[in-house]
C-alpha positions in Angstrom: -38.2 244.4 26.2 -37.7 242.3 23.1 -35.0 244.7 21.9 -33.2 244.4 25.2 -33.5 240.6 25.2 -31.9 240.5 21.7 -28.8 242.0 23.4 -28.5 239.4 26.2 -27.7 235.7 26.5 -30.5 233.8 24.7 -29.3 230.5 26.3 -29.7 232.1 29.7 -33.2 233.2 28.9 -34.1 229.7 27.9 -32.5 228.3 31.0 -34.6 230.7 33.1 -37.8 229.5 31.3 -36.8 225.9 32.0 -35.9 226.6 35.6 -39.1 228.6 36.2 -41.2 225.8 34.9 -39.3 223.2 37.1 -39.6 225.4 40.2 -43.3 225.8 39.7 -43.8 222.0 39.4 -41.7 221.4 42.5 -43.6 224.0 44.5 -46.9 222.6 43.4 -45.8 219.0 44.4 -44.5 220.1 47.8 -47.6 222.2 48.5 -49.9 219.2 47.8 -47.7 217.0 50.0 -48.1 219.5 52.8 -51.9 219.5 52.4 -52.1 222.8 50.6 -52.3 224.1 47.0 -49.9 225.9 44.7 -51.8 229.1 45.4 -50.9 229.0 49.1 -47.2 229.4 48.3 -45.5 232.7 47.3 -42.5 232.3 45.1 -40.1 235.2 45.4 -37.0 235.4 43.2 -33.8 236.6 45.0 -32.2 238.8 42.4 -28.8 239.7 43.9 -26.3 240.1 41.1 -28.9 239.4 38.4 -29.3 241.9 35.6 -32.7 243.5 35.1 -33.2 242.0 31.7 -33.2 238.5 33.2 -35.3 239.6 36.2 -37.9 241.1 33.8 -37.9 237.9 31.6 -38.8 235.9 34.7 -41.6 238.4 35.5 -42.9 237.9 31.9 -43.2 234.2 32.7 -45.5 234.9 35.6 -43.1 235.7 38.5 -44.9 238.1 40.9 -42.3 238.8 43.6 -38.6 239.9 43.5 -36.3 240.5 46.4 -32.9 242.4 46.6 -30.3 242.0 49.4 -28.4 245.2 49.0 -29.6 248.8 49.1 -27.2 250.1 46.5 -27.9 247.3 44.1 -31.6 247.9 44.5 -31.3 251.6 43.8 -29.1 251.0 40.7 -31.6 248.6 39.2 -34.8 250.2 40.4 -35.8 252.1 37.3 -35.3 249.0 35.2 -37.5 246.6 37.1 -41.0 245.7 35.6 -42.8 246.7 38.8 -46.1 247.0 37.0 -46.2 243.3 37.1 -44.2 242.4 40.2 -43.8 243.4 43.8 -40.4 244.4 45.2 -39.2 243.3 48.6 -36.0 244.0 50.5 -34.6 240.7 51.9 -31.1 241.4 53.1 -29.6 242.9 56.3 -30.7 246.5 56.5 -28.9 249.3 58.3 -31.0 251.9 60.0 -29.3 254.8 58.0 -30.3 253.2 54.7 -34.1 252.9 55.5 -34.8 256.4 54.0 -33.3 255.3 50.7 -35.8 252.4 50.1 -38.9 253.3 52.1 -40.9 254.4 49.1 -39.5 251.8 46.8 -40.3 248.4 48.4 -43.6 246.8 49.3 -42.1 244.8 52.2 -38.9 244.6 54.3 -38.2 241.0 55.2 -35.3 241.5 57.5 -36.4 243.5 60.6 -34.6 242.3 63.8 -34.4 245.2 66.3 -36.4 248.0 67.9 -33.9 250.5 66.6 -34.5 249.5 63.0 -38.3 249.3 63.5 -38.2 252.8 64.9 -36.4 254.2 61.9 -38.8 252.5 59.6 -41.7 254.1 61.5 -40.0 257.5 61.4 -39.2 257.4 57.7 -42.7 256.1 56.9 -44.3 259.0 58.7 -42.0 261.5 57.0 -42.9 260.0 53.6 -46.6 259.7 54.5 -46.6 256.0 53.8 -47.0 252.7 55.7 -44.4 249.9 55.6 -45.1 246.1 55.9 -42.3 244.1 57.5 -41.3 240.6 58.4 -39.3 239.8 61.6 -36.1 238.0 60.9 -35.5 235.1 63.4 -32.0 233.7 63.9 -33.4 230.2 64.4 -29.9 228.6 64.6 -28.5 231.1 67.1 -25.6 231.8 64.8 -23.3 234.7 65.7 -22.5 235.3 62.0 -26.1 236.0 61.1 -28.6 238.7 61.8 -32.0 238.1 63.2 -33.7 238.2 66.6 -33.2 235.3 69.0 -36.3 233.1 69.2 -36.7 233.7 72.9 -36.7 237.5 72.4 -39.3 237.5 69.5 -42.4 238.0 71.4 -41.1 241.0 73.3 -39.9 242.6 70.1 -43.3 242.0 68.4 -45.1 243.7 71.2 -42.8 246.7 70.9 -43.1 247.0 67.2 -46.9 246.6 67.4 -47.0 250.0 69.2 -45.3 251.8 66.4 -47.1 254.0 63.8 -46.9 253.2 60.1 -45.3 249.8 60.6 -47.2 246.6 60.1 -45.8 243.1 60.9 -46.9 240.6 58.3 -45.0 237.5 59.4 -41.6 235.9 60.0 -38.5 235.2 58.0 -35.5 233.0 58.6 -32.3 231.6 57.2 -31.5 228.4 59.0 -27.9 227.1 59.4 -26.3 225.1 56.6 -27.0 221.4 57.4 -25.6 218.2 56.3 -29.0 216.5 55.8 -32.6 217.3 54.8 -33.8 215.8 58.0 -31.6 218.2 60.1 -32.7 221.4 58.2 -36.4 220.4 58.5 -36.0 220.5 62.3 -35.2 224.3 62.0 -38.1 224.8 59.6 -40.4 223.0 62.0 -39.2 225.3 64.9 -39.9 228.3 62.8 -43.4 227.0 62.0 -44.1 226.5 65.7 -43.1 230.1 66.4 -45.3 231.3 63.5 -48.3 229.4 64.9 -47.6 230.4 68.5 -47.4 234.1 67.6 -50.6 233.9 65.5 -52.4 232.5 68.5 -51.5 235.5 70.6 -53.5 237.8 68.3 -51.2 240.8 68.9 -52.6 244.1 67.7 -51.0 245.2 64.4 -49.3 241.8 64.0 -50.6 239.6 61.2 -48.9 236.3 60.7 -49.5 236.2 56.9 -46.1 235.1 55.7 -43.6 232.5 56.9 -40.7 233.2 54.6 -38.1 230.4 54.7 -36.5 228.1 52.2 -34.0 228.9 49.4 -32.8 227.2 46.3 -31.3 224.1 48.1 -34.1 223.5 50.5 -37.3 225.2 49.5 -39.3 221.9 49.1 -38.4 220.9 52.7 -39.4 224.4 53.9 -42.8 224.0 52.2 -43.3 220.6 53.8 -42.7 222.2 57.2 -45.1 225.1 56.7 -43.4 227.8 54.7 -45.7 229.9 52.5 -43.1 232.0 51.0 -39.8 230.8 49.5 -36.9 232.9 48.3 -35.0 231.3 45.3 -32.0 232.7 43.4 -29.6 230.3 41.8 -32.4 227.7 41.2 -34.0 230.2 38.8 -31.2 232.3 37.5 -28.2 229.9 37.8 -25.1 230.3 39.8 -24.4 233.9 41.0 -21.6 235.8 39.2 -19.7 238.1 41.7 -17.8 241.0 40.2 
C-alpha cells in the first residue's frame, strides 16, 4: 500500500487523517450527549467517486465500514478494497436486475424498499447459497424524488420480508429532506427513531432492529442525538466529491 500511496496526493492523505480524527471526536461527543458511548455508533464511509487508495488509507486509520452507491462503481473497485479490515455495504438505490452482481460481494444492503427487490435478494441468495442482511429504506419526508418505503407502509413490508428465505432485516435507513435548520432536520430523525423503536417492540420474526442508519456529513451529529447508531459520511472524510 505504501508504494501506491507514494503515487497519490499526499496532501489528501493528510486531510483524510485530520478529517478522520475530527469525525471520531465529534461522534464521541454526540454519543455521550445522547447517553451512549462511542462504541455504540457505527461510522460508515460513503465512498462514491473516491479512489481505492484513499478508501484504504482511511481503513488503515481504523475505519471499519465502507459503502458504495452504484453497482458499476462497486464492481470496478471491488478487487482494490482492503476488505480484510473493513465491511462493504451497498447504500444506494438498487435495481432488482443488479442484485445478482453484488449478492456475494456485500455484507449488507441498506436500501431495500419493496417486496419485488426483497424477493430478488432472496432468490439470488438461495442461488448463491448465502444469506443477505438488509436495512429497509424509509422515505421519511415523503419526497417523490427519493426512493424508500412510505412510513405508513413499513410494517406491512416488514412482515412480508420476514417470510422470505435467506434475507434478514437488520434495521432501518433513511435520507431526510434537505432542511433549512438543525431543528427541522432533527424532527425527521426523531420520527425515524420512533419508527425504529416501534418496530423493535413488535418483535417480528426475522426482523432485528440492530441498525438505525441515518445522518450524513452535514447532519450526523444531530442524527446521533436523535438515536442514530450508524452514520454515513462521505465529504466530511474525503473532501468534496469530484464528478467526472
